[in-house]
C-alpha positions as a LaTeX table, in Angstrom:
\begin{tabular}{lrrr}
\hline
Residue & $x$ (\AA) & $y$ (\AA) & $z$ (\AA) \\
\hline
Met1 & 12.35 & $-26.03$ & 66.09 \\
Thr2 & 10.22 & $-29.00$ & 67.05 \\
Thr3 & 7.37 & $-26.75$ & 68.16 \\
Ser4 & 7.58 & $-24.83$ & 64.90 \\
Phe5 & 7.43 & $-28.11$ & 63.03 \\
Ala6 & 4.40 & $-29.24$ & 64.98 \\
Met7 & 2.63 & $-25.90$ & 64.56 \\
Gln8 & 3.08 & $-25.97$ & 60.79 \\
Ser9 & 1.75 & $-29.49$ & 60.54 \\
Ile10 & $-1.34$ & $-28.53$ & 62.55 \\
Ile11 & $-1.95$ & $-25.40$ & 60.48 \\
Leu12 & $-1.42$ & $-27.04$ & 57.11 \\
Gly13 & $-3.44$ & $-30.10$ & 58.04 \\
Ser14 & $-0.89$ & $-32.51$ & 56.63 \\
Pro15 & 2.35 & $-33.93$ & 57.89 \\
Val16 & 5.32 & $-31.73$ & 57.14 \\
Lys17 & 8.72 & $-33.17$ & 56.30 \\
Leu18 & 12.07 & $-31.58$ & 56.52 \\
Ser19 & 13.65 & $-31.40$ & 53.05 \\
Gln20 & 16.93 & $-30.10$ & 51.92 \\
Ser21 & 17.04 & $-27.75$ & 48.94 \\
Lys22 & 19.74 & $-27.59$ & 46.29 \\
Asn23 & 21.57 & $-24.83$ & 48.12 \\
Gly24 & 21.90 & $-26.98$ & 51.25 \\
Leu25 & 19.30 & $-25.16$ & 53.41 \\
Asn26 & 16.70 & $-27.16$ & 55.27 \\
Gln27 & 13.14 & $-26.12$ & 54.49 \\
Phe28 & 9.72 & $-27.24$ & 55.65 \\
Val29 & 7.67 & $-28.73$ & 52.83 \\
Pro30 & 4.27 & $-30.39$ & 53.19 \\
Ser31 & 4.52 & $-34.10$ & 52.41 \\
Cys32 & 1.83 & $-33.84$ & 49.74 \\
Tyr33 & 4.30 & $-31.84$ & 47.62 \\
Leu34 & 7.12 & $-34.34$ & 47.88 \\
Pro35 & 7.30 & $-37.13$ & 45.31 \\
Arg36 & 7.07 & $-40.63$ & 46.65 \\
Leu37 & 9.67 & $-42.88$ & 45.14 \\
Arg38 & 9.24 & $-46.61$ & 45.34 \\
Arg39 & 12.30 & $-48.74$ & 45.35 \\
Thr40 & 10.57 & $-51.64$ & 43.59 \\
Ser41 & 9.43 & $-49.65$ & 40.57 \\
Arg42 & 11.70 & $-49.60$ & 37.55 \\
Val43 & 11.63 & $-47.15$ & 34.74 \\
Arg44 & 11.84 & $-48.77$ & 31.33 \\
Val45 & 12.42 & $-46.88$ & 28.15 \\
Lys46 & 11.15 & $-48.42$ & 24.94 \\
Cys47 & 11.94 & $-47.20$ & 21.48 \\
Met48 & 8.68 & $-47.08$ & 19.55 \\
Ala49 & 10.25 & $-46.16$ & 16.21 \\
Glu50 & 10.37 & $-49.02$ & 13.73 \\
Pro51 & 13.63 & $-49.58$ & 11.94 \\
Lys52 & 13.60 & $-48.68$ & 8.28 \\
Pro53 & 13.19 & $-51.85$ & 6.20 \\
Ser54 & 16.11 & $-52.91$ & 4.07 \\
Thr55 & 15.79 & $-52.52$ & 0.30 \\
Asn56 & 18.78 & $-54.75$ & $-0.39$ \\
Phe57 & 18.03 & $-57.58$ & $-2.86$ \\
Ile58 & 19.64 & $-60.21$ & $-0.60$ \\
Asp59 & 17.64 & $-59.06$ & 2.45 \\
Ile60 & 14.34 & $-59.06$ & 0.58 \\
Phe61 & 14.86 & $-62.55$ & $-0.84$ \\
Ser62 & 16.50 & $-64.07$ & 2.24 \\
Phe63 & 14.91 & $-67.11$ & 3.87 \\
Ser64 & 13.13 & $-64.98$ & 6.48 \\
Gly65 & 12.72 & $-61.98$ & 4.18 \\
Pro66 & 9.40 & $-60.45$ & 3.17 \\
Ala67 & 9.32 & $-61.63$ & $-0.45$ \\
Pro68 & 9.46 & $-65.43$ & $-0.80$ \\
Glu69 & 6.49 & $-66.63$ & 1.24 \\
Arg70 & 4.37 & $-63.61$ & 0.40 \\
Ile71 & 4.88 & $-63.93$ & $-3.36$ \\
Asn72 & 4.41 & $-67.72$ & $-3.33$ \\
Gly73 & 1.25 & $-67.29$ & $-1.26$ \\
Arg74 & $-0.18$ & $-64.68$ & $-3.63$ \\
Leu75 & 0.55 & $-66.89$ & $-6.64$ \\
Ala76 & $-1.02$ & $-69.89$ & $-4.90$ \\
Met77 & $-4.16$ & $-67.90$ & $-4.06$ \\
Ile78 & $-4.57$ & $-66.82$ & $-7.69$ \\
Gly79 & $-3.70$ & $-70.30$ & $-8.98$ \\
Phe80 & $-6.11$ & $-72.12$ & $-6.67$ \\
Val81 & $-9.05$ & $-69.86$ & $-7.46$ \\
Ala82 & $-8.29$ & $-69.97$ & $-11.21$ \\
Ala83 & $-7.94$ & $-73.77$ & $-11.23$ \\
Ile84 & $-11.24$ & $-74.30$ & $-9.40$ \\
Gly85 & $-13.00$ & $-71.66$ & $-11.52$ \\
Val86 & $-11.86$ & $-73.10$ & $-14.86$ \\
Glu87 & $-12.72$ & $-76.62$ & $-13.75$ \\
Leu88 & $-16.23$ & $-75.54$ & $-12.77$ \\
Ala89 & $-16.66$ & $-73.65$ & $-16.06$ \\
Asn90 & $-15.12$ & $-76.14$ & $-18.54$ \\
Gly91 & $-14.76$ & $-79.37$ & $-16.59$ \\
Ala92 & $-11.03$ & $-79.56$ & $-17.37$ \\
Asp93 & $-8.78$ & $-80.84$ & $-14.60$ \\
Leu94 & $-5.52$ & $-79.15$ & $-13.56$ \\
Ser95 & $-3.25$ & $-81.09$ & $-15.93$ \\
Ala96 & $-5.56$ & $-80.40$ & $-18.89$ \\
Gln97 & $-5.64$ & $-76.71$ & $-17.97$ \\
Leu98 & $-1.83$ & $-76.52$ & $-17.93$ \\
Ser99 & $-1.43$ & $-78.43$ & $-21.22$ \\
Asn100 & $-4.06$ & $-76.35$ & $-23.09$ \\
Gly101 & $-2.25$ & $-73.01$ & $-22.83$ \\
Gly102 & $-2.54$ & $-72.59$ & $-19.08$ \\
Leu103 & 1.22 & $-72.82$ & $-18.60$ \\
Leu104 & 1.81 & $-69.60$ & $-20.57$ \\
Trp105 & $-0.92$ & $-67.84$ & $-18.58$ \\
Phe106 & 0.67 & $-69.13$ & $-15.38$ \\
Leu107 & 4.15 & $-67.88$ & $-16.31$ \\
Gly108 & 2.83 & $-64.48$ & $-17.44$ \\
Ser109 & 0.70 & $-63.91$ & $-14.36$ \\
Ser110 & 3.54 & $-65.14$ & $-12.11$ \\
Ala111 & 5.95 & $-62.61$ & $-13.61$ \\
Leu112 & 3.40 & $-59.79$ & $-13.33$ \\
Leu113 & 2.41 & $-60.56$ & $-9.72$ \\
Thr114 & 6.03 & $-61.03$ & $-8.66$ \\
Leu115 & 7.00 & $-57.68$ & $-10.15$ \\
Ala116 & 3.97 & $-55.99$ & $-8.56$ \\
Ser117 & 4.90 & $-57.47$ & $-5.18$ \\
Leu118 & 8.56 & $-56.47$ & $-5.41$ \\
Ile119 & 8.17 & $-52.81$ & $-6.39$ \\
Pro120 & 6.88 & $-51.65$ & $-2.96$ \\
Leu121 & 9.48 & $-53.78$ & $-1.16$ \\
Phe122 & 12.33 & $-52.16$ & $-3.07$ \\
Gln123 & 10.87 & $-48.74$ & $-2.22$ \\
Gly124 & 10.99 & $-49.59$ & 1.50 \\
Val125 & 7.22 & $-49.98$ & 2.04 \\
Thr126 & 6.28 & $-52.81$ & 4.38 \\
Val127 & 3.10 & $-54.81$ & 4.13 \\
Glu128 & 2.59 & $-54.45$ & 7.88 \\
Ser129 & 2.40 & $-50.65$ & 7.57 \\
Lys130 & $-0.43$ & $-50.91$ & 5.03 \\
Ser131 & $-2.51$ & $-53.57$ & 6.78 \\
Asp132 & $-5.48$ & $-52.79$ & 8.98 \\
Gly133 & $-8.76$ & $-54.34$ & 10.02 \\
Ile134 & $-9.41$ & $-57.82$ & 8.65 \\
Met135 & $-6.86$ & $-57.49$ & 5.84 \\
Thr136 & $-3.72$ & $-57.82$ & 7.93 \\
Ala137 & $-0.29$ & $-59.05$ & 6.91 \\
Asp138 & $-0.71$ & $-62.17$ & 9.06 \\
Ala139 & $-4.06$ & $-62.95$ & 7.42 \\
Glu140 & $-2.45$ & $-62.75$ & 3.98 \\
Ile141 & 0.34 & $-65.10$ & 5.04 \\
Trp142 & $-2.13$ & $-67.65$ & 6.44 \\
Asn143 & $-4.42$ & $-67.40$ & 3.39 \\
Gly144 & $-1.40$ & $-67.96$ & 1.16 \\
Arg145 & $-0.33$ & $-71.01$ & 3.17 \\
Phe146 & $-3.82$ & $-72.51$ & 2.93 \\
Ala147 & $-3.92$ & $-71.78$ & $-0.81$ \\
Met148 & $-0.55$ & $-73.54$ & $-1.28$ \\
Leu149 & $-1.86$ & $-76.57$ & 0.59 \\
Gly150 & $-5.13$ & $-76.43$ & $-1.38$ \\
Leu151 & $-3.35$ & $-76.31$ & $-4.73$ \\
Val152 & $-1.15$ & $-79.30$ & $-3.82$ \\
Ala153 & $-4.17$ & $-81.20$ & $-2.45$ \\
Leu154 & $-6.12$ & $-80.41$ & $-5.64$ \\
Ala155 & $-3.30$ & $-81.74$ & $-7.84$ \\
Leu156 & $-2.87$ & $-84.90$ & $-5.73$ \\
Thr157 & $-6.61$ & $-85.56$ & $-5.57$ \\
Glu158 & $-6.99$ & $-85.21$ & $-9.33$ \\
Tyr159 & $-3.95$ & $-87.47$ & $-9.89$ \\
Val160 & $-5.25$ & $-90.21$ & $-7.59$ \\
Lys161 & $-8.83$ & $-89.88$ & $-8.82$ \\
Gly162 & $-7.78$ & $-89.77$ & $-12.48$ \\
Ala163 & $-10.18$ & $-86.93$ & $-13.25$ \\
Gly164 & $-11.06$ & $-83.44$ & $-12.17$ \\
Leu165 & $-12.22$ & $-82.76$ & $-8.62$ \\
Phe166 & $-15.76$ & $-81.89$ & $-9.68$ \\
Gln167 & $-16.06$ & $-84.40$ & $-12.54$ \\
Val168 & $-18.24$ & $-87.42$ & $-12.01$ \\
Leu169 & $-16.79$ & $-90.64$ & $-13.37$ \\
Ser170 & $-19.31$ & $-92.57$ & $-15.44$ \\
Ile171 & $-19.27$ & $-96.34$ & $-15.15$ \\
\hline
\end{tabular}
């Protein structure tokens, strides 16, 4: 048997190992056909399917839910751009804009944007599934945070200054 083993390894040009088949018989198999199993390697199975987002009202409006920060950020982005734009066009500061009919525009646009933001969430569509390239969900969150800070800074600056951000005080 040893000579047969040696002859086969010489003929095949590769080392031959003795393997046992499922029926219990020993067979000669070239080692290149046998899988090499490493003891240090671990097989990990990952589930790549995303869980279906919840359409429950409580889940959507929870503290870590998708609605609160996203809606507030979108409203702040619109509010900041509108406040700066109206001030550059008319020279009216933020408090004058709100007192001259701006509050009704703010409430109307807030209701419309909130409703437009909630409809996809209640249908189970996530913002992350629709974001690609530069316009990602994280970019929208960060832009909303900066717009919230900008709107608060604009209001505080105009309050401390006593006039609009771009108005020049005459002495």
